[in-house]
N, C-alpha and C positions, 0 to 999 in steps of 0.2 A: 593222607591215608593213615589210618590207625591200625595197629596190629593187635589181634586178640588170639595169641597162640598161632595156629596155622590159618585162622580166618583173617581176612583184611576187611576192615570196616571203612566205609566212606560217608562223608557228610557232603552229599552232592552239591548243596548250595554254596559251599566254600572251596570246592576243588579249584585249584589254580589262583585263588585270591590271596592278595597280601592281607595279613591279619592286623587289625588294630584292636588291642585287647579292650581298652576303655578310655574314656576321656573325662577328666575331672578338672574343675576350677574350684578350689577350696576357699572357704571363708565362713563367716557366721551366717546362720539361716535368717532370711528375711522374706516375708510374704511379698510376692510380686503381683499376684492376681487371685482374687477370690471369685469363683464362679457362682452365679446366682441360680443356676439350674438346680431344681430340687432333686433331680436324679444324681447330681454330683455330690458325693458325700465327703470327698477330701478336698483340701485346698492345695493350690500350686505353691510350692516353695522353691527358692533358688538359693544357691550358695553365693554369698557376696563377701568380698574382701576389699579393703581400701588399698588403692594403688594410685600412683601419679599418672594422670592422663598425659601422654607424650606431647599432645598438641597444646594443651592449656597449662600444663604443669600444676594443675589443681588435683587434690586428692578426690578420688571417685571410687565407685565400686568396680571390682574386676569383672563381675558378670555384666553381660550386655554391652561389652566393649569390643567384641569380636575376637577375643583371644581363642576361644574354642574353634571358631570358624577358621582362623589362621593356622592353628595347630593341625586341624584336619586337612586343610589345603596343602600344608607342607608334607604331611604324611602321604597324601595322594600323589604329590609331585615326586617324592622319593620312590614310591611304589612304581609309578609309571616309568621313571628313569631306570629302574631295576628290571623292567620288562614285564611287569604285571599288567593285566588288562582290566582287573577289577580289585576293589578293596572290600573287605568284610569287617564289620565291627560288632562286638558283643554289646547289645543294648537292651536294657530292661524296658518293660512296658512304658514307663514314664518318660523315657528318653527317645522313644521312637519318632515322635512328631518332630523333634529337633533334627534328627538325622534325615527324615523325609524332606525337611526344608533345605537340606544340603544336597539333595539329589539321590539319597539312598532309598532303597525299597526293601520291604520285608521279604526274606526268603528263608523259610523254616524258622529258626530262632535267631537268625542273624540279619542285620541290615547290610545290604550289598549295593555297591555303586560301580557301574561300568565306567572305566576311565578312558578319556580321550586325551588329546594333547593338553597337558596341564601347564598353565603359565604361572 
């Protein structure tokens, strides 16, 4: 609940949600997919940073190794243990498909996920 003088303002889509401000994996930009669709005017880019793969000990890019998924899973676990029933994350238009793949749905301007028993 936000307060504006004597008025109380609600963002109903996030009432009672644990909030995740945003998620970033930083590195240099590298094209990962160019869409052929003539309607698509922009290209997809991802942040990539070299890290050691814990399984192979070889240097590889940080993106697409599951770091973001693991960070989100840990945030969801903590939220659940603290008694929250859902999580909301601020996500720009370009990140919404990523969060949909993690089980989030668009509610207002937030991506929201109902939490069950998180392992």
